[in-house]
Biopython code that builds the backbone (N, CA, C, O; Angstrom):
import numpy as np
from Bio.PDB.StructureBuilder import StructureBuilder

atoms = [
    (1, "MET", "N", (104.431, 78.946, 108.804)),
    (1, "MET", "CA", (103.513, 79.279, 107.724)),
    (1, "MET", "C", (104.083, 80.481, 106.964)),
    (1, "MET", "O", (104.452, 81.489, 107.567)),
    (2, "ASP", "N", (104.150, 80.365, 105.649)),
    (2, "ASP", "CA", (104.699, 81.464, 104.870)),
    (2, "ASP", "C", (103.635, 82.537, 104.612)),
    (2, "ASP", "O", (102.460, 82.343, 104.924)),
    (3, "ALA", "N", (104.053, 83.652, 104.049)),
    (3, "ALA", "CA", (103.172, 84.803, 103.852)),
    (3, "ALA", "C", (101.996, 84.469, 102.937)),
    (3, "ALA", "O", (100.873, 84.904, 103.193)),
    (4, "PHE", "N", (102.242, 83.700, 101.870)),
    (4, "PHE", "CA", (101.130, 83.366, 100.974)),
    (4, "PHE", "C", (100.118, 82.480, 101.691)),
    (4, "PHE", "O", (98.911, 82.663, 101.537)),
    (5, "GLU", "N", (100.600, 81.531, 102.464)),
    (5, "GLU", "CA", (99.700, 80.661, 103.210)),
    (5, "GLU", "C", (98.862, 81.488, 104.190)),
    (5, "GLU", "O", (97.682, 81.201, 104.394)),
    (6, "LYS", "N", (99.471, 82.514, 104.795)),
    (6, "LYS", "CA", (98.721, 83.397, 105.706)),
    (6, "LYS", "C", (97.628, 84.149, 104.948)),
    (6, "LYS", "O", (96.508, 84.283, 105.441)),
    (7, "LEU", "N", (97.956, 84.642, 103.743)),
    (7, "LEU", "CA", (96.949, 85.311, 102.911)),
    (7, "LEU", "C", (95.794, 84.359, 102.616)),
    (7, "LEU", "O", (94.622, 84.711, 102.751)),
    (8, "TYR", "N", (96.151, 83.165, 102.217)),
    (8, "TYR", "CA", (95.146, 82.162, 101.891)),
    (8, "TYR", "C", (94.268, 81.865, 103.116)),
    (8, "TYR", "O", (93.041, 81.857, 103.021)),
    (9, "GLN", "N", (94.904, 81.624, 104.254)),
    (9, "GLN", "CA", (94.156, 81.308, 105.474)),
    (9, "GLN", "C", (93.244, 82.456, 105.890)),
    (9, "GLN", "O", (92.128, 82.234, 106.359)),
    (10, "SER", "N", (93.725, 83.679, 105.717)),
    (10, "SER", "CA", (92.909, 84.851, 106.043)),
    (10, "SER", "C", (91.680, 84.921, 105.138)),
    (10, "SER", "O", (90.574, 85.187, 105.609)),
    (11, "ALA", "N", (91.872, 84.682, 103.838)),
    (11, "ALA", "CA", (90.745, 84.688, 102.909)),
    (11, "ALA", "C", (89.775, 83.552, 103.226)),
    (11, "ALA", "O", (88.559, 83.736, 103.166)),
    (12, "LEU", "N", (90.309, 82.387, 103.563)),
    (12, "LEU", "CA", (89.473, 81.251, 103.921)),
    (12, "LEU", "C", (88.659, 81.556, 105.181)),
    (12, "LEU", "O", (87.482, 81.207, 105.267)),
    (13, "GLU", "N", (89.285, 82.196, 106.138)),
    (13, "GLU", "CA", (88.591, 82.590, 107.373)),
    (13, "GLU", "C", (87.454, 83.557, 107.078)),
    (13, "GLU", "O", (86.378, 83.458, 107.667)),
    (14, "ARG", "N", (87.695, 84.498, 106.158)),
    (14, "ARG", "CA", (86.648, 85.455, 105.784)),
    (14, "ARG", "C", (85.475, 84.743, 105.117)),
    (14, "ARG", "O", (84.318, 85.114, 105.317)),
    (15, "LYS", "N", (85.783, 83.715, 104.323)),
    (15, "LYS", "CA", (84.714, 82.958, 103.673)),
    (15, "LYS", "C", (83.886, 82.227, 104.714)),
    (15, "LYS", "O", (82.658, 82.202, 104.640)),
    (16, "GLU", "N", (84.562, 81.637, 105.679)),
    (16, "GLU", "CA", (83.880, 80.853, 106.708)),
    (16, "GLU", "C", (83.194, 81.735, 107.741)),
    (16, "GLU", "O", (82.141, 81.375, 108.268)),
    (17, "THR", "N", (83.792, 82.898, 108.034)),
    (17, "THR", "CA", (83.240, 83.832, 109.015)),
    (17, "THR", "C", (83.289, 85.234, 108.422)),
    (17, "THR", "O", (84.224, 85.990, 108.685)),
    (18, "PRO", "N", (82.282, 85.580, 107.624)),
    (18, "PRO", "CA", (82.281, 86.893, 106.975)),
    (18, "PRO", "C", (82.352, 88.040, 107.984)),
    (18, "PRO", "O", (81.850, 87.945, 109.103)),
    (19, "LYS", "N", (82.990, 89.124, 107.550)),
    (19, "LYS", "CA", (83.139, 90.309, 108.382)),
    (19, "LYS", "C", (82.613, 91.513, 107.597)),
    (19, "LYS", "O", (82.923, 91.692, 106.420)),
    (20, "GLU", "N", (81.826, 92.316, 108.268)),
    (20, "GLU", "CA", (81.252, 93.492, 107.627)),
    (20, "GLU", "C", (82.360, 94.421, 107.122)),
    (20, "GLU", "O", (83.378, 94.605, 107.788)),
    (21, "ASN", "N", (82.152, 94.994, 105.956)),
    (21, "ASN", "CA", (83.086, 95.926, 105.313)),
    (21, "ASN", "C", (84.422, 95.285, 104.941)),
    (21, "ASN", "O", (85.427, 95.983, 104.808)),
    (22, "SER", "N", (84.439, 93.981, 104.775)),
    (22, "SER", "CA", (85.647, 93.266, 104.386)),
    (22, "SER", "C", (85.746, 93.236, 102.863)),
    (22, "SER", "O", (84.815, 92.806, 102.182)),
    (23, "TYR", "N", (86.885, 93.697, 102.333)),
    (23, "TYR", "CA", (87.106, 93.653, 100.889)),
    (23, "TYR", "C", (87.134, 92.210, 100.399)),
    (23, "TYR", "O", (86.638, 91.913, 99.313)),
    (24, "THR", "N", (87.706, 91.326, 101.185)),
    (24, "THR", "CA", (87.739, 89.916, 100.815)),
    (24, "THR", "C", (86.326, 89.369, 100.687)),
    (24, "THR", "O", (86.024, 88.660, 99.727)),
    (25, "ASN", "N", (85.458, 89.687, 101.637)),
    (25, "ASN", "CA", (84.074, 89.231, 101.540)),
    (25, "ASN", "C", (83.351, 89.864, 100.356)),
    (25, "ASN", "O", (82.514, 89.221, 99.723)),
    (26, "TYR", "N", (83.669, 91.111, 100.057)),
    (26, "TYR", "CA", (83.096, 91.763, 98.882)),
    (26, "TYR", "C", (83.446, 90.962, 97.633)),
    (26, "TYR", "O", (82.574, 90.667, 96.816)),
    (27, "LEU", "N", (84.721, 90.612, 97.485)),
    (27, "LEU", "CA", (85.151, 89.844, 96.315)),
    (27, "LEU", "C", (84.484, 88.477, 96.276)),
    (27, "LEU", "O", (83.983, 88.058, 95.233)),
    (28, "LEU", "N", (84.477, 87.781, 97.407)),
    (28, "LEU", "CA", (83.877, 86.452, 97.465)),
    (28, "LEU", "C", (82.379, 86.506, 97.166)),
    (28, "LEU", "O", (81.843, 85.614, 96.508)),
    (29, "ASP", "N", (81.711, 87.541, 97.645)),
    (29, "ASP", "CA", (80.278, 87.696, 97.373)),
    (29, "ASP", "C", (80.016, 87.957, 95.893)),
    (29, "ASP", "O", (79.019, 87.483, 95.346)),
    (30, "LYS", "N", (80.889, 88.694, 95.253)),
    (30, "LYS", "CA", (80.733, 89.011, 93.823)),
    (30, "LYS", "C", (81.036, 87.793, 92.947)),
    (30, "LYS", "O", (80.474, 87.648, 91.862)),
    (31, "GLY", "N", (81.919, 86.929, 93.419)),
    (31, "GLY", "CA", (82.176, 85.680, 92.714)),
    (31, "GLY", "C", (83.359, 85.701, 91.767)),
    (31, "GLY", "O", (84.133, 86.657, 91.710)),
    (32, "VAL", "N", (83.468, 84.610, 91.029)),
    (32, "VAL", "CA", (84.648, 84.347, 90.208)),
    (32, "VAL", "C", (84.880, 85.413, 89.134)),
    (32, "VAL", "O", (86.028, 85.737, 88.834)),
    (33, "GLU", "N", (83.819, 85.958, 88.556)),
    (33, "GLU", "CA", (84.019, 86.968, 87.510)),
    (33, "GLU", "C", (84.721, 88.212, 88.051)),
    (33, "GLU", "O", (85.638, 88.730, 87.413)),
    (34, "LYS", "N", (84.303, 88.692, 89.209)),
    (34, "LYS", "CA", (84.932, 89.872, 89.805)),
    (34, "LYS", "C", (86.358, 89.550, 90.241)),
    (34, "LYS", "O", (87.277, 90.337, 90.015)),
    (35, "ILE", "N", (86.533, 88.396, 90.860)),
    (35, "ILE", "CA", (87.865, 88.024, 91.353)),
    (35, "ILE", "C", (88.838, 87.890, 90.191)),
    (35, "ILE", "O", (89.954, 88.405, 90.259)),
    (36, "THR", "N", (88.432, 87.209, 89.128)),
    (36, "THR", "CA", (89.345, 87.034, 87.997)),
    (36, "THR", "C", (89.599, 88.343, 87.267)),
    (36, "THR", "O", (90.674, 88.535, 86.699)),
    (37, "LYS", "N", (88.633, 89.237, 87.274)),
    (37, "LYS", "CA", (88.861, 90.572, 86.707)),
    (37, "LYS", "C", (89.977, 91.278, 87.479)),
    (37, "LYS", "O", (90.852, 91.905, 86.882)),
    (38, "LYS", "N", (89.938, 91.172, 88.797)),
    (38, "LYS", "CA", (90.989, 91.786, 89.624)),
    (38, "LYS", "C", (92.332, 91.105, 89.401)),
    (38, "LYS", "O", (93.362, 91.779, 89.372)),
    (39, "VAL", "N", (92.345, 89.788, 89.244)),
    (39, "VAL", "CA", (93.589, 89.078, 88.954)),
    (39, "VAL", "C", (94.168, 89.590, 87.636)),
    (39, "VAL", "O", (95.373, 89.823, 87.532)),
    (40, "GLY", "N", (93.319, 89.763, 86.645)),
    (40, "GLY", "CA", (93.770, 90.285, 85.362)),
    (40, "GLY", "C", (94.314, 91.700, 85.468)),
    (40, "GLY", "O", (95.353, 92.013, 84.887)),
    (41, "GLU", "N", (93.618, 92.553, 86.205)),
    (41, "GLU", "CA", (94.074, 93.943, 86.391)),
    (41, "GLU", "C", (95.428, 93.971, 87.082)),
    (41, "GLU", "O", (96.337, 94.685, 86.660)),
    (42, "GLU", "N", (95.554, 93.196, 88.136)),
    (42, "GLU", "CA", (96.818, 93.189, 88.880)),
    (42, "GLU", "C", (97.948, 92.602, 88.039)),
    (42, "GLU", "O", (99.086, 93.063, 88.128)),
    (43, "SER", "N", (97.647, 91.594, 87.226)),
    (43, "SER", "CA", (98.662, 91.020, 86.341)),
    (43, "SER", "C", (99.167, 92.070, 85.357)),
    (43, "SER", "O", (100.367, 92.168, 85.100)),
    (44, "THR", "N", (98.248, 92.848, 84.814)),
    (44, "THR", "CA", (98.630, 93.918, 83.887)),
    (44, "THR", "C", (99.490, 94.956, 84.594)),
    (44, "THR", "O", (100.457, 95.454, 84.017)),
    (45, "GLU", "N", (99.151, 95.286, 85.825)),
    (45, "GLU", "CA", (99.940, 96.263, 86.582)),
    (45, "GLU", "C", (101.332, 95.720, 86.896)),
    (45, "GLU", "O", (102.288, 96.492, 86.969)),
    (46, "VAL", "N", (101.462, 94.415, 87.083)),
    (46, "VAL", "CA", (102.779, 93.786, 87.270)),
    (46, "VAL", "C", (103.599, 93.962, 85.998)),
    (46, "VAL", "O", (104.779, 94.309, 86.061)),
    (47, "VAL", "N", (102.989, 93.728, 84.862)),
    (47, "VAL", "CA", (103.678, 93.878, 83.579)),
    (47, "VAL", "C", (104.145, 95.321, 83.393)),
    (47, "VAL", "O", (105.291, 95.559, 83.010)),
    (48, "ILE", "N", (103.274, 96.271, 83.659)),
    (48, "ILE", "CA", (103.617, 97.689, 83.478)),
    (48, "ILE", "C", (104.760, 98.094, 84.397)),
    (48, "ILE", "O", (105.699, 98.761, 83.963)),
    (49, "ALA", "N", (104.688, 97.698, 85.661)),
    (49, "ALA", "CA", (105.765, 98.031, 86.609)),
    (49, "ALA", "C", (107.080, 97.412, 86.164)),
    (49, "ALA", "O", (108.137, 98.027, 86.300)),
    (50, "SER", "N", (107.019, 96.198, 85.634)),
    (50, "SER", "CA", (108.236, 95.531, 85.155)),
    (50, "SER", "C", (108.848, 96.284, 83.986)),
    (50, "SER", "O", (110.057, 96.511, 83.951)),
    (51, "ILE", "N", (108.020, 96.668, 83.038)),
    (51, "ILE", "CA", (108.506, 97.394, 81.864)),
    (51, "ILE", "C", (109.096, 98.742, 82.273)),
    (51, "ILE", "O", (110.107, 99.176, 81.722)),
    (52, "LYS", "N", (108.466, 99.394, 83.231)),
    (52, "LYS", "CA", (108.969, 100.682, 83.721)),
    (52, "LYS", "C", (110.283, 100.522, 84.475)),
    (52, "LYS", "O", (111.029, 101.489, 84.628)),
    (53, "GLY", "N", (110.569, 99.327, 84.941)),
    (53, "GLY", "CA", (111.781, 99.092, 85.717)),
    (53, "GLY", "C", (111.691, 99.615, 87.139)),
    (53, "GLY", "O", (112.709, 99.871, 87.781)),
    (54, "ASP", "N", (110.472, 99.772, 87.626)),
    (54, "ASP", "CA", (110.246, 100.294, 88.978)),
    (54, "ASP", "C", (110.026, 99.120, 89.925)),
    (54, "ASP", "O", (108.904, 98.640, 90.082)),
    (55, "ASN", "N", (111.105, 98.663, 90.554)),
    (55, "ASN", "CA", (111.011, 97.476, 91.405)),
    (55, "ASN", "C", (110.164, 97.695, 92.652)),
    (55, "ASN", "O", (109.546, 96.754, 93.150)),
    (56, "GLY", "N", (110.126, 98.918, 93.162)),
    (56, "GLY", "CA", (109.265, 99.190, 94.310)),
    (56, "GLY", "C", (107.805, 99.007, 93.944)),
    (56, "GLY", "O", (107.041, 98.376, 94.674)),
    (57, "GLU", "N", (107.429, 99.564, 92.811)),
    (57, "GLU", "CA", (106.056, 99.398, 92.325)),
    (57, "GLU", "C", (105.781, 97.942, 91.970)),
    (57, "GLU", "O", (104.684, 97.437, 92.206)),
    (58, "LEU", "N", (106.774, 97.270, 91.405)),
    (58, "LEU", "CA", (106.625, 95.864, 91.048)),
    (58, "LEU", "C", (106.299, 95.022, 92.282)),
    (58, "LEU", "O", (105.401, 94.180, 92.249)),
    (59, "VAL", "N", (107.027, 95.252, 93.357)),
    (59, "VAL", "CA", (106.785, 94.500, 94.592)),
    (59, "VAL", "C", (105.359, 94.755, 95.093)),
    (59, "VAL", "O", (104.668, 93.822, 95.501)),
    (60, "GLU", "N", (104.926, 96.005, 95.061)),
    (60, "GLU", "CA", (103.572, 96.331, 95.511)),
    (60, "GLU", "C", (102.517, 95.641, 94.651)),
    (60, "GLU", "O", (101.547, 95.086, 95.166)),
    (61, "GLU", "N", (102.716, 95.680, 93.349)),
    (61, "GLU", "CA", (101.740, 95.068, 92.440)),
    (61, "GLU", "C", (101.745, 93.545, 92.561)),
    (61, "GLU", "O", (100.692, 92.913, 92.472)),
    (62, "LEU", "N", (102.924, 92.953, 92.764)),
    (62, "LEU", "CA", (102.987, 91.505, 92.988)),
    (62, "LEU", "C", (102.251, 91.119, 94.265)),
    (62, "LEU", "O", (101.563, 90.099, 94.303)),
    (63, "ALA", "N", (102.393, 91.928, 95.304)),
    (63, "ALA", "CA", (101.673, 91.658, 96.553)),
    (63, "ALA", "C", (100.161, 91.710, 96.311)),
    (63, "ALA", "O", (99.418, 90.870, 96.819)),
    (64, "ASP", "N", (99.709, 92.701, 95.533)),
    (64, "ASP", "CA", (98.284, 92.778, 95.196)),
    (64, "ASP", "C", (97.841, 91.548, 94.410)),
    (64, "ASP", "O", (96.770, 90.996, 94.662)),
    (65, "LEU", "N", (98.668, 91.120, 93.456)),
    (65, "LEU", "CA", (98.344, 89.944, 92.655)),
    (65, "LEU", "C", (98.280, 88.702, 93.535)),
    (65, "LEU", "O", (97.342, 87.915, 93.416)),
    (66, "PHE", "N", (99.253, 88.514, 94.408)),
    (66, "PHE", "CA", (99.239, 87.350, 95.297)),
    (66, "PHE", "C", (97.974, 87.332, 96.159)),
    (66, "PHE", "O", (97.373, 86.277, 96.358)),
    (67, "TYR", "N", (97.573, 88.501, 96.668)),
    (67, "TYR", "CA", (96.355, 88.584, 97.481)),
    (67, "TYR", "C", (95.150, 88.108, 96.663)),
    (67, "TYR", "O", (94.372, 87.269, 97.115)),
    (68, "HIS", "N", (95.012, 88.650, 95.469)),
    (68, "HIS", "CA", (93.859, 88.287, 94.659)),
    (68, "HIS", "C", (93.903, 86.816, 94.223)),
    (68, "HIS", "O", (92.857, 86.182, 94.076)),
    (69, "LEU", "N", (95.090, 86.281, 94.018)),
    (69, "LEU", "CA", (95.217, 84.854, 93.714)),
    (69, "LEU", "C", (94.783, 84.010, 94.905)),
    (69, "LEU", "O", (94.145, 82.972, 94.729)),
    (70, "ALA", "N", (95.122, 84.444, 96.112)),
    (70, "ALA", "CA", (94.703, 83.718, 97.313)),
    (70, "ALA", "C", (93.177, 83.697, 97.419)),
    (70, "ALA", "O", (92.587, 82.668, 97.746)),
    (71, "VAL", "N", (92.547, 84.831, 97.144)),
    (71, "VAL", "CA", (91.084, 84.900, 97.177)),
    (71, "VAL", "C", (90.495, 83.993, 96.101)),
    (71, "VAL", "O", (89.496, 83.315, 96.340)),
    (72, "LEU", "N", (91.110, 83.978, 94.918)),
    (72, "LEU", "CA", (90.644, 83.105, 93.840)),
    (72, "LEU", "C", (90.732, 81.632, 94.252)),
    (72, "LEU", "O", (89.803, 80.863, 94.011)),
    (73, "LEU", "N", (91.844, 81.246, 94.868)),
    (73, "LEU", "CA", (91.984, 79.864, 95.327)),
    (73, "LEU", "C", (90.863, 79.493, 96.290)),
    (73, "LEU", "O", (90.247, 78.435, 96.156)),
    (74, "VAL", "N", (90.601, 80.361, 97.258)),
    (74, "VAL", "CA", (89.540, 80.100, 98.227)),
    (74, "VAL", "C", (88.202, 79.977, 97.515)),
    (74, "VAL", "O", (87.435, 79.049, 97.774)),
    (75, "ASN", "N", (87.928, 80.903, 96.630)),
    (75, "ASN", "CA", (86.650, 80.900, 95.919)),
    (75, "ASN", "C", (86.458, 79.617, 95.113)),
    (75, "ASN", "O", (85.350, 79.087, 95.030)),
    (76, "GLN", "N", (87.533, 79.130, 94.528)),
    (76, "GLN", "CA", (87.451, 77.966, 93.655)),
    (76, "GLN", "C", (87.645, 76.641, 94.393)),
    (76, "GLN", "O", (87.508, 75.571, 93.799)),
    (77, "GLY", "N", (87.965, 76.714, 95.694)),
    (77, "GLY", "CA", (88.158, 75.493, 96.470)),
    (77, "GLY", "C", (89.466, 74.784, 96.166)),
    (77, "GLY", "O", (89.563, 73.563, 96.289)),
    (78, "VAL", "N", (90.471, 75.553, 95.768)),
    (78, "VAL", "CA", (91.801, 75.009, 95.480)),
    (78, "VAL", "C", (92.726, 75.412, 96.620)),
    (78, "VAL", "O", (92.698, 76.560, 97.064)),
    (79, "GLU", "N", (93.536, 74.491, 97.091)),
    (79, "GLU", "CA", (94.460, 74.784, 98.187)),
    (79, "GLU", "C", (95.844, 75.107, 97.647)),
    (79, "GLU", "O", (96.227, 74.597, 96.594)),
    (80, "PRO", "N", (96.609, 75.955, 98.355)),
    (80, "PRO", "CA", (97.969, 76.271, 97.916)),
    (80, "PRO", "C", (98.821, 75.011, 97.712)),
    (80, "PRO", "O", (99.661, 74.971, 96.813)),
    (81, "GLY", "N", (98.609, 74.004, 98.529)),
    (81, "GLY", "CA", (99.359, 72.763, 98.395)),
    (81, "GLY", "C", (99.158, 72.095, 97.040)),
    (81, "GLY", "O", (100.051, 71.412, 96.540)),
    (82, "ASP", "N", (97.988, 72.293, 96.451)),
    (82, "ASP", "CA", (97.724, 71.743, 95.123)),
    (82, "ASP", "C", (98.636, 72.409, 94.084)),
    (82, "ASP", "O", (99.164, 71.748, 93.189)),
    (83, "VAL", "N", (98.806, 73.702, 94.220)),
    (83, "VAL", "CA", (99.665, 74.451, 93.294)),
    (83, "VAL", "C", (101.131, 74.073, 93.520)),
    (83, "VAL", "O", (101.887, 73.892, 92.566)),
    (84, "VAL", "N", (101.520, 73.956, 94.782)),
    (84, "VAL", "CA", (102.897, 73.567, 95.103)),
    (84, "VAL", "C", (103.200, 72.187, 94.531)),
    (84, "VAL", "O", (104.278, 71.965, 93.979)),
    (85, "ALA", "N", (102.259, 71.265, 94.659)),
    (85, "ALA", "CA", (102.464, 69.919, 94.115)),
    (85, "ALA", "C", (102.663, 69.971, 92.601)),
    (85, "ALA", "O", (103.499, 69.250, 92.058)),
    (86, "GLU", "N", (101.902, 70.814, 91.929)),
    (86, "GLU", "CA", (102.064, 70.947, 90.476)),
    (86, "GLU", "C", (103.411, 71.569, 90.129)),
    (86, "GLU", "O", (104.061, 71.150, 89.171)),
    (87, "LEU", "N", (103.830, 72.562, 90.897)),
    (87, "LEU", "CA", (105.149, 73.168, 90.670)),
    (87, "LEU", "C", (106.259, 72.138, 90.870)),
    (87, "LEU", "O", (107.216, 72.092, 90.097)),
    (88, "GLU", "N", (106.127, 71.325, 91.895)),
    (88, "GLU", "CA", (107.129, 70.283, 92.145)),
    (88, "GLU", "C", (107.148, 69.255, 91.020)),
    (88, "GLU", "O", (108.213, 68.791, 90.614)),
    (89, "ARG", "N", (105.964, 68.900, 90.519)),
    (89, "ARG", "CA", (105.891, 67.962, 89.403)),
    (89, "ARG", "C", (106.592, 68.546, 88.176)),
    (89, "ARG", "O", (107.341, 67.853, 87.487)),
    (90, "ARG", "N", (106.339, 69.822, 87.915)),
    (90, "ARG", "CA", (106.959, 70.475, 86.764)),
    (90, "ARG", "C", (108.464, 70.637, 86.932)),
    (90, "ARG", "O", (109.213, 70.588, 85.956)),
    (91, "ALA", "N", (108.898, 70.828, 88.159)),
    (91, "ALA", "CA", (110.334, 71.013, 88.409)),
    (91, "ALA", "C", (111.124, 69.771, 88.030)),
    (91, "ALA", "O", (112.315, 69.862, 87.733)),
    (92, "LEU", "N", (110.489, 68.634, 88.037)),
    (92, "LEU", "CA", (111.156, 67.382, 87.701)),
    (92, "LEU", "C", (111.145, 67.096, 86.195)),
    (92, "LEU", "O", (111.851, 66.209, 85.715)),
    (93, "LYS", "N", (110.350, 67.846, 85.476)),
    (93, "LYS", "CA", (110.212, 67.633, 84.037)),
    (93, "LYS", "C", (111.470, 68.096, 83.305)),
    (93, "LYS", "O", (112.068, 69.113, 83.655)),
    (94, "GLU", "N", (111.851, 67.349, 82.308)),
    (94, "GLU", "CA", (113.007, 67.713, 81.498)),
    (94, "GLU", "C", (112.572, 67.845, 80.053)),
    (94, "GLU", "O", (111.535, 67.312, 79.658)),
    (95, "GLY", "N", (113.353, 68.544, 79.276)),
    (95, "GLY", "CA", (113.078, 68.663, 77.853)),
    (95, "GLY", "C", (112.284, 69.910, 77.512)),
    (95, "GLY", "O", (112.258, 70.875, 78.276)),
    (96, "ASN", "N", (111.642, 69.878, 76.363)),
    (96, "ASN", "CA", (110.856, 70.998, 75.861)),
    (96, "ASN", "C", (111.674, 72.272, 75.712)),
    (96, "ASN", "O", (111.159, 73.374, 75.905)),
    (97, "LEU", "N", (112.955, 72.119, 75.366)),
    (97, "LEU", "CA", (113.858, 73.243, 75.128)),
    (97, "LEU", "C", (114.052, 74.138, 76.346)),
    (97, "LEU", "O", (114.477, 75.286, 76.213)),
    (98, "LYS", "N", (113.749, 73.627, 77.512)),
    (98, "LYS", "CA", (113.958, 74.392, 78.733)),
    (98, "LYS", "C", (115.169, 73.824, 79.452)),
    (98, "LYS", "O", (115.518, 72.654, 79.294)),
    (99, "ALA", "N", (115.800, 74.676, 80.244)),
    (99, "ALA", "CA", (116.957, 74.226, 81.023)),
    (99, "ALA", "C", (116.529, 73.093, 81.952)),
    (99, "ALA", "O", (115.365, 72.996, 82.341)),
    (100, "GLU", "N", (117.475, 72.253, 82.294)),
    (100, "GLU", "CA", (117.171, 71.159, 83.221)),
    (100, "GLU", "C", (116.549, 71.744, 84.488)),
    (100, "GLU", "O", (117.063, 72.700, 85.068)),
    (101, "ARG", "N", (115.454, 71.157, 84.893)),
    (101, "ARG", "CA", (114.750, 71.659, 86.070)),
    (101, "ARG", "C", (115.154, 70.867, 87.292)),
    (101, "ARG", "O", (115.414, 69.665, 87.226)),
    (102, "LYS", "N", (115.201, 71.563, 88.397)),
    (102, "LYS", "CA", (115.564, 70.925, 89.660)),
    (102, "LYS", "C", (114.372, 70.988, 90.603)),
    (102, "LYS", "O", (113.497, 71.838, 90.438)),
    (103, "PRO", "N", (114.328, 70.104, 91.584)),
    (103, "PRO", "CA", (113.239, 70.177, 92.571)),
    (103, "PRO", "C", (113.238, 71.550, 93.247)),
    (103, "PRO", "O", (114.285, 72.178, 93.407)),
    (104, "ILE", "N", (112.066, 71.995, 93.633)),
    (104, "ILE", "CA", (111.885, 73.304, 94.259)),
    (104, "ILE", "C", (112.852, 73.517, 95.413)),
    (104, "ILE", "O", (113.388, 74.612, 95.582)),
    (105, "GLU", "N", (113.079, 72.470, 96.212)),
    (105, "GLU", "CA", (113.941, 72.611, 97.393)),
    (105, "GLU", "C", (115.364, 73.029, 97.014)),
    (105, "GLU", "O", (116.066, 73.639, 97.821)),
    (106, "GLU", "N", (115.790, 72.704, 95.790)),
    (106, "GLU", "CA", (117.150, 73.009, 95.375)),
    (106, "GLU", "C", (117.284, 74.387, 94.752)),
    (106, "GLU", "O", (118.398, 74.842, 94.489)),
    (107, "ILE", "N", (116.179, 75.050, 94.517)),
    (107, "ILE", "CA", (116.210, 76.367, 93.867)),
    (107, "ILE", "C", (116.424, 77.460, 94.879)),
    (107, "ILE", "O", (116.478, 78.635, 94.516)),
]
sb = StructureBuilder()
sb.init_structure("model")
sb.init_model(0)
sb.init_chain("A")
sb.init_seg("    ")
for serial, (resi, resn, name, xyz) in enumerate(atoms, 1):
    if name == "N":
        sb.init_residue(resn, " ", resi, " ")
    sb.init_atom(name, np.array(xyz, "f"), 0.0, 1.0, " ", f" {name:<3s}", serial, name[0])
structure = sb.get_structure()
């Protein structure tokens, strides 16, 4: 199981078995508006870290973004495999002025 899948499973576990003082449960209780607000904030922080050229900060902000995306997936009832399937479908697409795409396994 990869790190993102672990994040997702942890968030799913919190949804199924809430834990007192859990930030994940706080987000899930607040719902999609709060979760997407956090996704937006973290996305902006990724952009800022990238522009600054601070790769250490970039990694930290990406980790925060991935966490919030995992919570969003759980909240919305979307599984990581659904996203992977879409990425694989897109990897096979050609044209649209983009470089030839290869299957994910080859990248």
